[in-house]
C-alpha positions, 0 to 999 in steps of 0.5 A: 520953594516958591511956585512960579507961574508964567504966561504970554500976553499978546500985545500989538498985532500988525502985518509987515512986508515979508521981504523986509523981514527976511532980507536976502532969503528967497520967498520960496524959503520963508514962505514954508513957515509963515502964511503971506497975504496977496501983497506978501505981508506976514502977520507979526505980534508983540508978546510979553512974558508975565511971570508971577 
């Protein structure tokens, strides 16, 4: 049986408007899960899964 090793590789990071990402959900709801900056942007990162 082959051994499979996997990990995540971070790519580009940026900040995007939280209202645009969560749509009609009120800020009071999504603000519980993600920190926002002074202009309501949330951090986003692209991640790839590397499987060997």
